[in-house]
TORROMI-451675 format. One record per residue (C-alpha): residue number from 1; z, x, y. Coordinates in steps of 0.1 Angstrom, whole numbers, plus 5000, padded with zeros to 4 digits. Each point is the difference from the previous one (the first is absolute). Layout:
+------+------+------+------+
| seti |    z |    x |    y |
+------+------+------+------+
|  NUM |    Z |    X |    Y |
...
+------+------+------+------+
END
This chain:
+------+------+------+------+
| seti |    z |    x |    y |
+------+------+------+------+
|    1 | 6748 | 1787 | 8367 |
|    2 | 5012 | 4964 | 4988 |
|    3 | 4978 | 4973 | 4992 |
|    4 | 5012 | 4979 | 5028 |
|    5 | 4997 | 5023 | 5023 |
|    6 | 4964 | 5008 | 4991 |
|    7 | 4993 | 4964 | 5006 |
|    8 | 5018 | 4998 | 5033 |
|    9 | 4979 | 5030 | 5013 |
|   10 | 4968 | 4987 | 4988 |
|   11 | 5008 | 4965 | 5016 |
|   12 | 5008 | 5020 | 5036 |
|   13 | 4967 | 5022 | 4999 |
|   14 | 4980 | 4970 | 4992 |
|   15 | 5015 | 4979 | 5029 |
|   16 | 4996 | 5031 | 5025 |
|   17 | 4963 | 5005 | 4987 |
|   18 | 4994 | 4961 | 5005 |
|   19 | 5012 | 5004 | 5036 |
|   20 | 4980 | 5030 | 5006 |
|   21 | 4968 | 4987 | 4985 |
|   22 | 5003 | 4971 | 5021 |
|   23 | 5007 | 5018 | 5034 |
|   24 | 4967 | 5025 | 4991 |
|   25 | 4979 | 4970 | 4993 |
|   26 | 5010 | 4982 | 5031 |
|   27 | 4991 | 5027 | 5022 |
|   28 | 4966 | 5005 | 4985 |
|   29 | 4993 | 4964 | 4999 |
|   30 | 5007 | 4997 | 5038 |
|   31 | 4981 | 5031 | 5008 |
|   32 | 4972 | 5005 | 4974 |
|   33 | 4991 | 4963 | 4991 |
|   34 | 5014 | 4977 | 5029 |
|   35 | 4987 | 5029 | 5026 |
|   36 | 5029 | 4990 | 5023 |
|   37 | 5029 | 5021 | 5013 |
|   38 | 5030 | 5005 | 4977 |
|   39 | 5026 | 4976 | 5007 |
|   40 | 5027 | 4983 | 4982 |
|   41 | 4999 | 4962 | 4991 |
|   42 | 5019 | 4977 | 4979 |
|   43 | 4980 | 5009 | 4968 |
|   44 | 5013 | 5036 | 5001 |
|   45 | 5035 | 4988 | 4998 |
|   46 | 4996 | 4978 | 4973 |
|   47 | 4983 | 5028 | 4982 |
|   48 | 5026 | 5025 | 5008 |
|   49 | 5031 | 4976 | 4988 |
|   50 | 4986 | 4976 | 4977 |
|   51 | 4970 | 5015 | 4982 |
|   52 | 5019 | 5027 | 4983 |
|   53 | 5023 | 4977 | 4985 |
|   54 | 4973 | 4981 | 4986 |
|   55 | 4981 | 5031 | 4986 |
|   56 | 5034 | 5005 | 4982 |
|   57 | 5000 | 4967 | 4985 |
|   58 | 4967 | 5004 | 4988 |
|   59 | 5008 | 5035 | 4983 |
|   60 | 5029 | 4982 | 4984 |
|   61 | 4981 | 4971 | 4985 |
|   62 | 4976 | 5026 | 4988 |
|   63 | 5027 | 5018 | 4981 |
|   64 | 4996 | 5032 | 5018 |
|   65 | 5039 | 5005 | 5002 |
|   66 | 5007 | 4995 | 4964 |
|   67 | 5006 | 5029 | 4980 |
|   68 | 4988 | 5024 | 5030 |
|   69 | 5008 | 5030 | 4978 |
|   70 | 4976 | 4989 | 4974 |
|   71 | 4971 | 4997 | 5028 |
|   72 | 4968 | 5024 | 4994 |
|   73 | 4974 | 5007 | 5024 |
|   74 | 4972 | 4978 | 4985 |
|   75 | 5023 | 4971 | 5000 |
|   76 | 5012 | 5009 | 5036 |
|   77 | 4963 | 5000 | 5012 |
|   78 | 4994 | 4965 | 4985 |
|   79 | 5031 | 4985 | 5013 |
|   80 | 4995 | 5013 | 5036 |
|   81 | 4961 | 4993 | 5001 |
|   82 | 5005 | 4965 | 4986 |
|   83 | 5030 | 4995 | 5026 |
|   84 | 4983 | 5012 | 5030 |
|   85 | 4970 | 4978 | 4991 |
|   86 | 5019 | 4970 | 4996 |
|   87 | 5022 | 5005 | 5032 |
|   88 | 4971 | 5010 | 5021 |
|   89 | 4982 | 4968 | 4992 |
|   90 | 5031 | 4981 | 5007 |
|   91 | 5008 | 5015 | 5034 |
|   92 | 4964 | 4998 | 5009 |
|   93 | 4999 | 4961 | 4995 |
|   94 | 5035 | 4993 | 5016 |
|   95 | 5000 | 5026 | 5029 |
|   96 | 4964 | 5015 | 5006 |
|   97 | 4977 | 4970 | 4996 |
|   98 | 5004 | 4986 | 5035 |
|   99 | 4993 | 5034 | 5020 |
|  100 | 4977 | 4999 | 5027 |
|  101 | 4970 | 5023 | 4988 |
|  102 | 4963 | 5001 | 5008 |
|  103 | 4988 | 4995 | 4964 |
|  104 | 5010 | 4989 | 4965 |
|  105 | 4990 | 5036 | 4987 |
|  106 | 5031 | 5013 | 5021 |
|  107 | 5021 | 4978 | 4975 |
|  108 | 4988 | 5022 | 4971 |
|  109 | 5007 | 5029 | 5019 |
|  110 | 5037 | 4989 | 5009 |
|  111 | 5008 | 4991 | 4964 |
|  112 | 4985 | 5029 | 4985 |
|  113 | 5017 | 5025 | 5024 |
|  114 | 5034 | 4980 | 4993 |
|  115 | 4998 | 5005 | 4963 |
|  116 | 4988 | 5037 | 5002 |
|  117 | 5029 | 5008 | 5026 |
|  118 | 5026 | 4982 | 4979 |
|  119 | 4987 | 5014 | 4966 |
|  120 | 5000 | 5036 | 5012 |
|  121 | 5036 | 4996 | 5019 |
|  122 | 5015 | 4983 | 4970 |
|  123 | 4984 | 5022 | 4968 |
|  124 | 5001 | 5035 | 5014 |
|  125 | 5039 | 5000 | 5005 |
|  126 | 5003 | 4979 | 4967 |
|  127 | 4979 | 5027 | 4983 |
|  128 | 5021 | 5029 | 5012 |
|  129 | 5031 | 4986 | 4991 |
|  130 | 4989 | 4988 | 4966 |
|  131 | 4985 | 5034 | 4992 |
|  132 | 5032 | 5019 | 5008 |
|  133 | 5019 | 4972 | 4978 |
|  134 | 4976 | 5006 | 4971 |
|  135 | 5000 | 5039 | 5004 |
|  136 | 5038 | 4997 | 4999 |
|  137 | 5001 | 4979 | 4968 |
|  138 | 4973 | 5022 | 4983 |
|  139 | 5021 | 5033 | 5011 |
|  140 | 5029 | 4985 | 4983 |
|  141 | 5021 | 4996 | 5033 |
|  142 | 4998 | 4965 | 5000 |
|  143 | 4989 | 4987 | 4966 |
|  144 | 5009 | 4969 | 4984 |
|  145 | 5036 | 5001 | 4984 |
|  146 | 4988 | 4993 | 4961 |
|  147 | 5019 | 4992 | 4969 |
|  148 | 4987 | 5008 | 4969 |
|  149 | 5009 | 4972 | 4970 |
|  150 | 4998 | 5015 | 4969 |
|  151 | 5012 | 5034 | 4980 |
|  152 | 4976 | 5005 | 4974 |
|  153 | 4972 | 5024 | 4994 |
|  154 | 4976 | 4974 | 5019 |
|  155 | 5023 | 5002 | 5028 |
|  156 | 5001 | 5039 | 5000 |
|  157 | 4960 | 4997 | 4999 |
|  158 | 4998 | 4976 | 5032 |
|  159 | 5026 | 5020 | 5019 |
|  160 | 4979 | 5032 | 4993 |
|  161 | 4968 | 4983 | 5010 |
|  162 | 5015 | 4987 | 5035 |
|  163 | 5015 | 5033 | 5009 |
|  164 | 4967 | 5019 | 4993 |
|  165 | 4979 | 4977 | 5022 |
|  166 | 4983 | 5017 | 5029 |
|  167 | 5013 | 4973 | 5021 |
|  168 | 5033 | 4987 | 4992 |
|  169 | 5018 | 4971 | 5016 |
|  170 | 5029 | 4997 | 4977 |
|  171 | 5035 | 5016 | 5005 |
|  172 | 5017 | 4996 | 4969 |
|  173 | 5038 | 4987 | 5003 |
|  174 | 5006 | 5002 | 4965 |
|  175 | 4994 | 4980 | 4965 |
|  176 | 5017 | 4972 | 4984 |
|  177 | 4993 | 4998 | 4960 |
|  178 | 4999 | 4966 | 4980 |
|  179 | 5013 | 5007 | 4964 |
|  180 | 5029 | 5022 | 5011 |
|  181 | 4987 | 5029 | 4980 |
|  182 | 4965 | 5016 | 5014 |
|  183 | 5015 | 5025 | 5028 |
|  184 | 4970 | 5025 | 4998 |
|  185 | 4997 | 4998 | 5040 |
|  186 | 5037 | 5013 | 5005 |
|  187 | 4985 | 5036 | 5005 |
|  188 | 4976 | 4990 | 5026 |
|  189 | 5018 | 4968 | 5017 |
|  190 | 5035 | 4987 | 5005 |
|  191 | 5011 | 4975 | 4975 |
|  192 | 5013 | 4967 | 5017 |
|  193 | 5009 | 4980 | 4969 |
|  194 | 4986 | 4973 | 4982 |
|  195 | 4976 | 4971 | 5008 |
|  196 | 5028 | 4976 | 4998 |
|  197 | 5010 | 5011 | 5034 |
|  198 | 4967 | 5002 | 5013 |
|  199 | 5007 | 4978 | 5031 |
|  200 | 5028 | 5021 | 5009 |
|  201 | 4984 | 5031 | 5000 |
|  202 | 4970 | 4985 | 5022 |
|  203 | 5024 | 4990 | 5023 |
|  204 | 5022 | 5031 | 5004 |
|  205 | 4970 | 5022 | 5001 |
|  206 | 4978 | 4980 | 5023 |
|  207 | 4972 | 5002 | 4976 |
|  208 | 4965 | 4993 | 5013 |
|  209 | 4980 | 5003 | 4969 |
|  210 | 5005 | 4997 | 4962 |
|  211 | 4979 | 5015 | 4973 |
|  212 | 5007 | 4983 | 4964 |
|  213 | 4989 | 5027 | 4976 |
|  214 | 4995 | 4976 | 4971 |
|  215 | 4969 | 4990 | 4983 |
|  216 | 4987 | 4965 | 5014 |
|  217 | 4997 | 4987 | 4966 |
|  218 | 5038 | 5001 | 4997 |
|  219 | 4999 | 4965 | 5021 |
|  220 | 5036 | 4989 | 4991 |
|  221 | 5016 | 5030 | 5017 |
|  222 | 4976 | 4998 | 5027 |
|  223 | 5003 | 4964 | 5006 |
|  224 | 5040 | 5005 | 5004 |
|  225 | 4999 | 5029 | 5020 |
|  226 | 4972 | 4987 | 5027 |
|  227 | 5016 | 4966 | 4999 |
|  228 | 5036 | 5015 | 5012 |
|  229 | 4986 | 5023 | 5027 |
|  230 | 4966 | 4986 | 5013 |
|  231 | 5000 | 4988 | 5036 |
|  232 | 5003 | 5012 | 5036 |
|  233 | 4986 | 5033 | 5012 |
|  234 | 5007 | 5017 | 4966 |
|  235 | 4968 | 5015 | 4982 |
|  236 | 4999 | 4997 | 4962 |
|  237 | 4975 | 5018 | 4982 |
|  238 | 4994 | 5001 | 4961 |
|  239 | 4980 | 5019 | 4976 |
|  240 | 4967 | 4984 | 4990 |
|  241 | 4983 | 4998 | 4964 |
|  242 | 4963 | 5000 | 4993 |
|  243 | 5000 | 4962 | 5002 |
|  244 | 5014 | 5001 | 5034 |
|  245 | 4973 | 5023 | 5012 |
|  246 | 4970 | 4982 | 4985 |
|  247 | 5012 | 4969 | 5015 |
|  248 | 5000 | 5012 | 5032 |
|  249 | 5039 | 4999 | 5004 |
|  250 | 5004 | 5034 | 5013 |
|  251 | 4989 | 5001 | 5036 |
|  252 | 5001 | 5033 | 5020 |
|  253 | 4991 | 5010 | 5034 |
|  254 | 5013 | 5036 | 4999 |
|  255 | 4977 | 5025 | 4980 |
|  256 | 5031 | 5023 | 4996 |
|  257 | 5023 | 4975 | 4987 |
|  258 | 5015 | 4996 | 4965 |
|  259 | 4985 | 4976 | 4977 |
|  260 | 5027 | 4970 | 5005 |
|  261 | 4996 | 4964 | 5005 |
|  262 | 5020 | 4988 | 5032 |
|  263 | 5019 | 4965 | 4990 |
|  264 | 4994 | 4978 | 5030 |
|  265 | 5010 | 4966 | 4995 |
|  266 | 4994 | 4991 | 5038 |
|  267 | 4967 | 4981 | 4998 |
|  268 | 5003 | 4985 | 5035 |
|  269 | 4985 | 5022 | 5029 |
|  270 | 5024 | 5013 | 5024 |
|  271 | 4983 | 4977 | 5030 |
|  272 | 5005 | 4970 | 4977 |
|  273 | 5037 | 5006 | 4995 |
|  274 | 5004 | 5004 | 5038 |
|  275 | 4982 | 4968 | 5006 |
|  276 | 5020 | 4984 | 4971 |
|  277 | 5032 | 5008 | 5017 |
|  278 | 4987 | 4989 | 5034 |
|  279 | 4992 | 4966 | 4984 |
|  280 | 5033 | 4998 | 4982 |
|  281 | 5019 | 5004 | 5033 |
|  282 | 4977 | 4977 | 5023 |
|  283 | 4996 | 4972 | 4974 |
|  284 | 5037 | 5000 | 4991 |
|  285 | 5012 | 4998 | 5036 |
|  286 | 4974 | 4972 | 5007 |
|  287 | 5011 | 4981 | 4969 |
|  288 | 5039 | 5004 | 5008 |
|  289 | 4991 | 4985 | 5035 |
|  290 | 4977 | 4972 | 4986 |
|  291 | 5025 | 4990 | 4972 |
|  292 | 5031 | 4997 | 5021 |
|  293 | 4999 | 4962 | 4999 |
|  294 | 4995 | 5000 | 4960 |
|  295 | 5028 | 5027 | 4995 |
|  296 | 5024 | 4977 | 5021 |
|  297 | 4989 | 4967 | 4978 |
|  298 | 5004 | 5021 | 4967 |
|  299 | 5034 | 5018 | 5010 |
|  300 | 5015 | 4962 | 5008 |
|  301 | 4984 | 4991 | 4966 |
|  302 | 5017 | 5030 | 4979 |
|  303 | 5034 | 4991 | 5021 |
|  304 | 4999 | 4965 | 4990 |
|  305 | 4989 | 5004 | 4964 |
|  306 | 5032 | 5022 | 4988 |
|  307 | 5027 | 5018 | 5014 |
|  308 | 4992 | 5036 | 5007 |
|  309 | 4982 | 5024 | 5026 |
|  310 | 4964 | 4991 | 5009 |
|  311 | 4986 | 5033 | 4993 |
|  312 | 5002 | 5019 | 4969 |
|  313 | 5003 | 5037 | 5001 |
|  314 | 4996 | 5022 | 4967 |
|  315 | 4993 | 5037 | 4995 |
|  316 | 4968 | 5007 | 4989 |
|  317 | 4979 | 5036 | 4995 |
|  318 | 4976 | 5009 | 5026 |
|  319 | 4976 | 5028 | 5009 |
|  320 | 5008 | 5030 | 4981 |
|  321 | 5029 | 4984 | 4985 |
|  322 | 5020 | 4994 | 5029 |
|  323 | 5022 | 4970 | 5000 |
|  324 | 4999 | 4973 | 5024 |
|  325 | 5014 | 4965 | 5006 |
|  326 | 4970 | 4972 | 4996 |
|  327 | 5003 | 4971 | 5020 |
|  328 | 4995 | 4963 | 4988 |
|  329 | 5010 | 4967 | 5003 |
|  330 | 5027 | 4990 | 4976 |
|  331 | 4983 | 4979 | 4969 |
|  332 | 5032 | 5000 | 4975 |
|  333 | 5034 | 4990 | 5001 |
|  334 | 5025 | 5026 | 5011 |
|  335 | 5012 | 5026 | 4973 |
|  336 | 4971 | 4990 | 4979 |
|  337 | 5002 | 5035 | 4986 |
|  338 | 5038 | 5000 | 4987 |
|  339 | 4990 | 5017 | 4965 |
|  340 | 4976 | 5027 | 5014 |
|  341 | 4964 | 5002 | 5011 |
|  342 | 4981 | 4971 | 4986 |
|  343 | 4962 | 4991 | 5008 |
|  344 | 4992 | 4964 | 5008 |
|  345 | 4979 | 4975 | 4982 |
|  346 | 4977 | 4970 | 5006 |
|  347 | 5029 | 4975 | 4992 |
|  348 | 5030 | 5023 | 5011 |
|  349 | 5030 | 4978 | 5005 |
|  350 | 5012 | 5026 | 5028 |
|  351 | 4973 | 4990 | 5022 |
|  352 | 5010 | 4974 | 5029 |
|  353 | 4978 | 4972 | 5005 |
|  354 | 4985 | 5012 | 5035 |
|  355 | 4998 | 5035 | 4983 |
|  356 | 4976 | 4985 | 4971 |
|  357 | 4979 | 4988 | 5030 |
|  358 | 5000 | 5031 | 5019 |
|  359 | 4990 | 5021 | 4971 |
|  360 | 4971 | 4976 | 4992 |
|  361 | 4987 | 5008 | 5035 |
|  362 | 5011 | 5034 | 4997 |
|  363 | 5021 | 4991 | 5034 |
|  364 | 5030 | 5023 | 4988 |
|  365 | 4981 | 5032 | 5007 |
|  366 | 4993 | 4994 | 5036 |
|  367 | 5031 | 5018 | 5013 |
|  368 | 4983 | 5031 | 4986 |
|  369 | 4978 | 5002 | 5028 |
|  370 | 5032 | 5017 | 5017 |
|  371 | 5001 | 5026 | 4971 |
|  372 | 4963 | 5007 | 5008 |
|  373 | 5010 | 5006 | 5035 |
|  374 | 5027 | 5023 | 4990 |
|  375 | 4975 | 5021 | 4980 |
|  376 | 5019 | 4992 | 4965 |
|  377 | 4967 | 4979 | 4990 |
|  378 | 4965 | 4990 | 5004 |
|  379 | 4982 | 4969 | 5003 |
|  380 | 4983 | 5010 | 4965 |
|  381 | 5014 | 5025 | 4975 |
|  382 | 5018 | 4997 | 4965 |
|  383 | 5031 | 4978 | 5000 |
|  384 | 5033 | 5018 | 5003 |
|  385 | 5024 | 5000 | 4973 |
|  386 | 5035 | 5004 | 4993 |
|  387 | 5011 | 5036 | 4986 |
|  388 | 5017 | 4979 | 4973 |
|  389 | 4963 | 4991 | 4987 |
|  390 | 4983 | 5031 | 5008 |
|  391 | 5020 | 5019 | 4976 |
|  392 | 4995 | 4973 | 4973 |
|  393 | 4961 | 5000 | 5008 |
|  394 | 4997 | 5042 | 5000 |
|  395 | 5014 | 5000 | 4965 |
|  396 | 4971 | 4980 | 4988 |
|  397 | 4973 | 5010 | 5025 |
|  398 | 5007 | 5032 | 5021 |
|  399 | 4970 | 4993 | 5023 |
|  400 | 5019 | 4973 | 5018 |
|  401 | 5013 | 5027 | 5021 |
|  402 | 4966 | 5004 | 5016 |
|  403 | 5009 | 4968 | 5018 |
|  404 | 5028 | 5015 | 5020 |
|  405 | 4977 | 5023 | 5015 |
|  406 | 4985 | 4978 | 5026 |
|  407 | 5016 | 4975 | 5025 |
|  408 | 5009 | 4967 | 4978 |
|  409 | 4983 | 4968 | 5013 |
|  410 | 5007 | 4963 | 5007 |
|  411 | 4971 | 4990 | 4978 |
|  412 | 4980 | 5023 | 4974 |
|  413 | 4973 | 4993 | 4975 |
|  414 | 5028 | 4999 | 4972 |
|  415 | 5016 | 4974 | 5020 |
|  416 | 4971 | 4978 | 5004 |
|  417 | 4994 | 5003 | 4964 |
|  418 | 5034 | 4995 | 4987 |
|  419 | 5019 | 4988 | 5028 |
|  420 | 5040 | 5006 | 4993 |
|  421 | 5003 | 5018 | 4965 |
|  422 | 5026 | 4982 | 4977 |
|  423 | 5004 | 5029 | 4978 |
|  424 | 4993 | 5037 | 4992 |
|  425 | 4968 | 4994 | 4984 |
|  426 | 4985 | 4980 | 5029 |
|  427 | 5012 | 5029 | 5021 |
|  428 | 4978 | 5023 | 4980 |
|  429 | 4973 | 4976 | 5001 |
|  430 | 5001 | 4999 | 5038 |
|  431 | 5002 | 5038 | 5000 |
|  432 | 4965 | 5004 | 4985 |
|  433 | 4986 | 4982 | 5032 |
|  434 | 5021 | 5018 | 5027 |
|  435 | 4991 | 5034 | 4980 |
|  436 | 4962 | 4991 | 5004 |
|  437 | 5009 | 4989 | 5035 |
|  438 | 5011 | 5035 | 5007 |
|  439 | 4970 | 5017 | 4987 |
|  440 | 4978 | 4978 | 5021 |
|  441 | 5020 | 4994 | 5030 |
|  442 | 4975 | 4991 | 5029 |
|  443 | 5004 | 4979 | 5033 |
|  444 | 4975 | 4975 | 4985 |
|  445 | 5019 | 4994 | 4970 |
|  446 | 5033 | 4995 | 5018 |
|  447 | 4982 | 4973 | 5019 |
|  448 | 4986 | 4984 | 4969 |
|  449 | 5037 | 5001 | 4985 |
|  450 | 5013 | 4985 | 5034 |
|  451 | 4975 | 4972 | 4999 |
|  452 | 5011 | 4991 | 4962 |
|  453 | 5034 | 5001 | 5010 |
|  454 | 4990 | 4972 | 5026 |
|  455 | 4985 | 4980 | 4976 |
|  456 | 5027 | 5001 | 4979 |
|  457 | 5025 | 4989 | 5029 |
|  458 | 4978 | 4972 | 5007 |
|  459 | 4995 | 4987 | 4965 |
|  460 | 5037 | 5005 | 4993 |
|  461 | 4995 | 5019 | 4969 |
|  462 | 5028 | 5024 | 5004 |
|  463 | 5028 | 4999 | 4976 |
+------+------+------+------+
END
């Protein structure tokens, strides 16, 4: 079963169970707690038609539907228990607190009954579903489509270890090598080519997991490979050395698993990612509405300052390397890049008078709220660059590709620190802060960056 179908089935099951849980609870609440004849009131219909949707939203913000194929029973129990507890408390204070009952002790009984019924109705079908899925994975019928990178003795050793596991989860599709020579796995796995064509192999084979059979001390090769493929739902695992083990880098929950480090660049929890996207949409929509008068004034200023269009559209590289058109107020004279791509500087003669003013206050960036609504950008994230400059930077520092694995932002830590980069060296300096942001992403950090951006705008410290 495809991953998308797994998610749809899981959501449908949760919706049905949330509806059933409310019907069962409503019956017992009337007959056992309120001691009245069972009758269908307004709150019943609220529970049947609205509450299941709210439950699904809660589960979404928990991250329950993210990478369902990698859920395991203990994690599922934790998610269901916490979700049922939070949801039951919310329903109690919104729908049940005004019940006409004889004593406050019945309130405790009511919320406890709601929690138990909803937890059992939700967890038991989930447990059955996940158990069947896990058994299929371990039996090899629905394991993770895996690519092995490497063709040396080390790769053979890793392959044999994983194949010999008591409970395997990998269905090996084939292997690619690094140096074009080592092909010791050819008698065990199909050879899919050289690592130079890695992205093509991943795409064509629908790979879900990559195992890099190199020593973790080979930092240059590891950085290059991980930087190219990291992101999305792809799981990447590498071999640990003794330092990795002693420093606590190796984290394992499966006692039957092979000794591998899972590369996880995503520091922001799923629930925070969901809230971040929700805030992106809501705040951008509000900003576009409130800034309509300012946009009109700026549009008139741009049009009067020099001939040309009001808005400036330029192709930038977004999430997972996908190009998009960034929207800005035009701050330069038309045809300012006749001789090819150029970065702006503090005293750039190509900038119009109104453009210089807008850049100081970052007003030229405001139309990018539309990019946020379209899902191409976020409020906070690494600034998107042109492919021309990405190619230049990657030749010096391949880690720059990490920045394309998340949604780019209107503002960023690097943008707050450096503003508009005037050369490749400044881009590399700004990159350090953006990489640091990726490794420490939280909602709190996003809010702090946005506050500093507001201060820069108010002080007109942009450039």
